[in-house]
N, C-alpha and C positions, 0 to 999 in steps of 0.2 A: 602504392597506387601505381605507380608506374608498372612495377615487374607483373602485375594483374595485367593491366591494357595491353602490354606487350603478347604476355602469354594466350589471352583471348580476345580476337577481334569483335565478338560480340559482346564481352564486356566491355571493350573500349567504347563502344558504339552508346552502350547503356550510363557509362561512367560519363561521356562529353553531353548527352543529352539531359542528365542531372545537374553538371556544372552549368550548361548552356540558360537552364531556366531556374538556377539557383540564385540565392540574393549574396549581395556582396557583402565584406564585412562592416562595413558603417549601417548599414542598410539592418543587419541582424542587431547591432548594438542600437540603433534607434528604436525599434520595434522593441527589445527587450526593455530600453529605456520607459517606453510608453506603458510597457507592461506593468514597472513598476510604480509608476504615477498612477493608473489605473485602480492599483490596490490601495494606493495612500489614499485616492479618493473615497472609494469603499471605505474605507476605516474612518475617515472623517464624515461621512454622511450617514453611514448605517449604525446600526446599534447592535452588535452580537449579544446574543442571547446568552446570558450565564446559567443556562439549565443542562443536564446532560452532561456529557466527556467534557464539552468546553468548561462547566463549572469545576466539576471534578479534578481536572488537569491543572487550573488556575490556583485552585486551593492546594494542590499537591506542590505546587512550584512555591507558592507563600511560604509552607510548612518547610520546604526544604531549605529556601532562604533564612527563615527564622532559627534554623536549628533541630526542630522537631522531628526530622524524617520523613518520609512518604506516610504520611497520615490526614485523614480528614473525615470530616463527618457531616451528616444528612438527616433531613427527617425521615426521609424513608427508609432508608437501609440501617439507620443507626449509629451511634458516634463511634470515633475511633478506629475507622478501616484502614487497615493496613495492607491488603494484599489484593484488593479489587483489579486496581489497574496496572499494566505494566509499566517498568519503570524509566524505559528510556528517552520518552519523549517528555516527561515533567523534569527530568532531570537537565535535558538541554533547554528547557522554557525557565528554569529557575536561572541557568548563566544568563539567556538572553533578555528574560524576562519580558518582552514585548514579543507577544505571538505574532504579528504583522512582521517585526524584523525575522524573527526565526525561521516564518514559513518561507518568507520572501528570499532569504540566503539559499535554504533548502531547494525551491522551486528553480534558482538561477544555476545550482549546481546540477539539477537532474537536466537542466537544459543544456547544460556545457559538455554534460556526457552524451546527450543527443547530438551533439554537434560533431563528437568524435565518434559517433556511430556511422553517421551519413552526410554527405558534401554538401548538400545545398542549403542546411540552414532553416528550410522550410518548417521542417517537424520541429524543432525546438522553439522555433517562435509560435506556432501553432500551439504546443502544450501551455507555452507560458502564457499566453494570449486566451486559453479557452475558458469559458464564463467561469465553471466551477473551480477552476484554480484561483482566479481574481477574486469571487466572492467568497472562499475559503481561507483567504490568505490572511483578514484580522481575526480569524476564530481559534481558540487554543484545542486544536485537536490533530492528530497523529499523522493525517494522511499525507501529508507532504513529506515528511520523514519516512513514511511506509513506502511511497512509489522511489525516492531516491535510494533506499536500501533493495527494495526489490529489482529496480532496473539494474541496479550494480551488480547483483548476484545473476541476473540475464547475461549480461554482458562476460560475467567470469566461466559462467556454463557456455556459453557460445564458444568463444574463444579458449575454452579448456586448458584455463592457467592454474596457477597452486593453488592444491588440495587445502592448505592450511586458510587461503583468503575465501574460499568457497565455505568453509567452516565457519569463518569469523563473520560474514555477513550473514550466514543463516543461524547463529546466534543472535547478533543484533536486530536480523528481522524477527525472531519470535520473543525479544526483549521490548518489540514494539507491538507486533500485532499476532498474539498467540493462535487466533484464529486461521492463520496462513502455514499451519504446520505443514500441509500438505505441499507445500509449494517448493521448498529445495527437495525433497524426493523425486518430484515429478520432472525436476530440470534434470536431476541425473539420470533417470531412466530416459528421459527424449536425448540428451545432448552426451552425457557420459558415461555411456552403457559398457564403452570400450575400456574404459579405465579400470587400472589393475584394482587388486583387493587393499593394497597398501593405500592407494590414493584415496579411496573411500574411508579408510581405518583413520587416515591422516585427518582427514575433511570430519567425521565423525567426533574424534577426541578434541579437536580445535573448537567445535559447536558446545561439547559438554563442559570445556574450560571457562569458555564464555559464560555458560548459563550457572556456574558453579558458583559464583559470586551470589547471584539472586537465589539460589537453592539455599545457600547458608545463612544467608540475613532472612530469609521465610522460615527457617528453622529457629533462629534466635528470637525472632520477634513474634511469630503465630505459634510456636511450639510444636509444629509438625512439618512433614515434607508437602510442599506447595510446588507443582514442578511450573507452574506458569501464573496464576489468577486464583483468588479463590470465587471467582464472579459466576461461573459456568451453572452453577445452580440457579443463581438468581438470574441469569439469561432464558433457562429453562421455564422459570416460575412467572417470566414475564410473557413468554409465548403461552404457557398453559391459562394464562388472565387474559387472553384477547389483546396481548399488548399493552396492559396496564401496569403499570409498577405497583407492587403492593410490598408492605412492611413484612419482613420473615418472621416466622412466629419463634417463640423462647429468645426474647431478646437479652435474656440473661446468659445465654450459651457464648463460647466464644466465636469469632468471628467465623472460623473454617467449618463447627459443628452448626452454628446455625443458618449458613449458606446451603449448605450441603442438605440439610433437612428440610428446605425451602424446596430443593432441586428434586430430592424424593418424594416430597409430597407432591409437586407439581406432574412428576412422571404418573403417580397414580390416577390423576385424574384424566390423562391424556388418553386418548382413543386413537389407534395406530393411524387408520385410513384417512378421519377425517385430517388428523394432525399433517400425514404425507400431503394430502392434498393442499392444505394452507401452506406447506413450505413450498409447493412448488407453485403457487398463486407468489408468493413473496420473492421468489427468485425472478420469476416473470417482470413483476413491477419494477424489482430491483434494476435489473438489467435493462430494461426498454422503456420505463414510464417514471419513477422517481427520480425527483430532484431536488434536493435537501436542501443547499447550500442557501437559496434565497429566503426562506422565510428564516433561516437562522440569523441573516443580518437584517433583511427586511419583514416582519413581521404582517406587516400590512399590504404585502405586495400584492397586487393583481394577479389571478389565476393564471390570465393570458401569459403573463410574464414568465409563469412557472412552465408551461407549456411550449412556450418559445426557447426556454433552455433544455428542454428537454427534445424538441426538436433537434437540437445542435448536435444534441449525443447521438441521436439515431441516423442523423445524417453522417457522421464521424464512423460509426458503426459499420452501416451500410459500405462506405468508401473503403473501409480497413479490409472486409471481407472480399473484395475484389483483388487483394494484393495476390501477386504469385509468386511472392518471395517466401520460398521454402523455409528457410530458416526463420523469419520472421511469423509465419505461420504456425510453425512449430514452439517457438517461444509464447505464441498465446494462447495455444493448447494448454501447455504447463501452467498458462497464468489460470486459467480458465478450471483445470484441476486443482489450484490452489484454493479458490474461493468454495469448493466444494464442504470443506469440514466448516464452514461458518453458516452454512443453511441450517442445520438442526439446533445452533445455537441463538444465532440473531443475524439476519441477512438484511444490509440495506444498501443504500446507493453509494455509502463509503466504502463498502468491500470491495468494490470492482475499480478501485481507485487507481491500484497500482498495475493495470491495464490500460489506462489514459496514453500514457507516454510511447507504449507499444501501438496501440490504434492509430496515433497521429503518424508514427515511422509506417505503418503499413499503407496508410492513406495517401502519404505525400511521396514516397520513393520507390523507383522501380528496384532498387537492389541495392541493399546497406553495403556499407565497408567490413561488417561483420560477417554477410554471407561470402563477399569476395574471398576474405581472408579464408573462411571455412573451407570454399572450395580450393583455395589455393594450396593450403594444407592437404585436403584428401587427394588431391591430385599429386601431390610429393610423397605422400604414402604410398600411393597405388604404385608409384615409379621407383620407389626407393627398395633393395632387394631384401 
């Protein structure tokens, strides 16, 4: 950082102002400890809903610990489901057992990464104390893992580091949330467009190597090539049915054929213009209005509390959009592009989760360390022959 401040008086002034209003190390530690205690309080006083994804991830983790592999059964979609959910989060949950412990550790790692990205510590503390992160900590859902991987991927792209690391993180991202398939390519277009063909080939090969074990497993277990999950058809069926989950037809069929058939039948019932209008409404609600962690933990919580939590998201969004840091704004664009694939499948408040640490950075810092490093590297490249 000292070399940046010597080379740019303006950068020096920005850095000094940031440090002047920043937090001391002991203050950061105390606030992070408060965040851990708040998560524990939510765990002790709330009742995590054992429905949907949390129920499935809990069942998958228990199945793994008992030696039966990634398999679970339910009433709506049938028994012995083996490819509906991506594998990475249930694998970690099987190791850590407690969703609270796993999610808290993942959130702390994200906060540590954010401390590396900016010097004040305010953004990291804001992220760790943000209501959605505290309320989601006791719930068995993958968003904390998704956030950590997505933010790490952003850092690698901005710093233009090794191709194999970018490919590794891209593969792990797709094994956590396949709906963010567009996110790594968006980062490449925005930050890595000057890299050589060899760099991209290395990144792609590394990604394929990471995914290969999942493909082989699906071929052995499901009897066909399943690149990510078998649930795409189910999600389309839910949309066609007005958001209600229904049992797929022909329960005697194998999982892949049964869920694919459900998706094809749903497409036949969909009308394009009403469908697109409905998707536009869904994305607007998800970005600006919906706030789901509260009813997952406190089913009887008053509506006013949900509105208050929604207001916290809107305030953060408005503050972040005023950010003048070009690097962070470009990363935000990549993050928004990343969620577009989720719109026609299933879009909810959780699909924007990977944007939260970035918005905290945009809202609280004048200029990130990554931006200063990028400017320094660009000026060095311009001065070199």
